[in-house]
C-alpha positions in Angstrom: 26.3 1.3 -4.2 23.9 2.6 -7.1 20.2 3.1 -6.5 17.4 2.7 -9.3 14.1 4.4 -8.5 11.6 2.1 -10.8 8.5 0.3 -11.8 8.6 -3.0 -9.6 6.1 -4.7 -10.8 2.7 -4.6 -12.8 -0.1 -7.3 -13.0 -3.5 -7.3 -14.0 -4.4 -11.2 -12.6 -6.7 -13.7 -13.4 -9.4 -14.4 -10.8 -8.7 -15.9 -7.1 -5.0 -17.0 -8.9 -2.3 -15.9 -6.2 0.3 -14.4 -8.4 3.8 -12.8 -7.8 3.9 -9.2 -8.1 7.7 -8.6 -7.7 10.9 -10.4 -6.6 13.9 -9.3 -5.0 16.7 -9.7 -7.9 19.9 -12.1 -6.7 22.5 -9.7 -5.3 20.0 -6.6 -4.3 17.3 -5.4 -2.3 14.9 -3.1 -2.5 12.7 -0.2 -0.4 9.2 -0.7 -1.5 7.5 3.1 -1.8 4.0 2.8 -3.1 1.3 0.1 -4.1 -1.4 1.3 -6.3 -4.6 -0.8 -7.1 -7.2 0.1 -9.7 -10.8 -1.7 -10.1 -11.0 -1.0 -13.7 -14.5 -2.5 -13.4 -18.0 -1.2 -12.3 -18.2 -3.2 -10.0 -16.7 -3.6 -6.2 -14.3 -6.2 -5.3 -11.6 -7.1 -3.3 -7.7 -8.1 -2.7 -5.1 -9.0 -0.8 -1.2 -8.7 -0.7 1.4 -10.6 1.2 5.4 -10.8 1.3 7.2 -13.7 1.8 10.4 -14.1 3.2 12.7 -15.5 0.8 10.1 -16.7 -1.7 8.4 -19.1 0.9 5.2 -20.5 0.5 2.0 -17.7 2.1 1.4 -18.1 5.2 -1.4 -16.5 7.5 2.0 -14.1 8.9 2.3 -13.1 5.4 -0.7 -10.8 5.0 -1.0 -6.9 4.6 -3.9 -6.6 3.6 -6.5 -9.5 3.5 -9.9 -9.4 1.3 -9.3 -5.2 1.2 -13.0 -4.1 -0.9 -12.2 -2.2 -3.3 -16.0 0.0 -4.7 -16.1 -0.5 -8.8 -13.8 2.3 -10.6 -11.7 3.4 -7.5 -8.1 3.3 -6.7 -6.5 2.4 -3.6 -2.9 3.6 -2.8 -0.7 2.7 0.0 2.7 4.5 1.0 4.2 1.2 2.9 8.2 1.6 2.9 8.8 -1.9 3.1 12.4 -2.8 3.0 13.2 -6.5 1.4 16.2 -8.7 1.0 16.9 -11.3 -2.2 14.4 -14.0 -3.0 11.9 -11.8 -1.3 8.2 -11.7 -3.1 5.2 -10.0 -2.9 2.2 -11.1 -4.0 -1.5 -10.3 -5.2 -4.3 -12.2 -5.2 -7.9 -10.4 -6.7 -11.5 -11.9 -6.9 -11.8 -10.9 -9.8 -9.7 -10.4 -12.8 -10.7 -6.8 -12.7 -7.3 -5.2 -10.8 -4.2 -4.0 -12.0 -2.0 -3.9 -9.0 1.6 -1.7 -9.5 4.0 -1.4 -7.1 7.3 1.5 -7.4 10.2 1.8 -5.1 13.9 2.1 -5.4 16.8 -1.4 -5.5 20.1 -1.7 -4.5 22.5 -3.5 -6.0 
């Protein structure tokens, strides 16, 4: 089983729009090693991150981070070690359109 280390997802979503950052492809498992969120704005804002098993609609139990404040021009880095299966989705939501989300890890097919 080959392992591919890679950028799993990159997004700069519109304000207050839940956006898929990464979906585990068919016949694949993934391990998320880190999540990096950059605030490109001169104003503080907040973000959310959720993981939905099988890609279902986001519900309260799915949230990893909820309305976390990120100061102006700062970067939030999380070393997470998430194990994901086929179809699982990592979703993000930013209170402003000034956040960049980057997800890093590996996939096994």
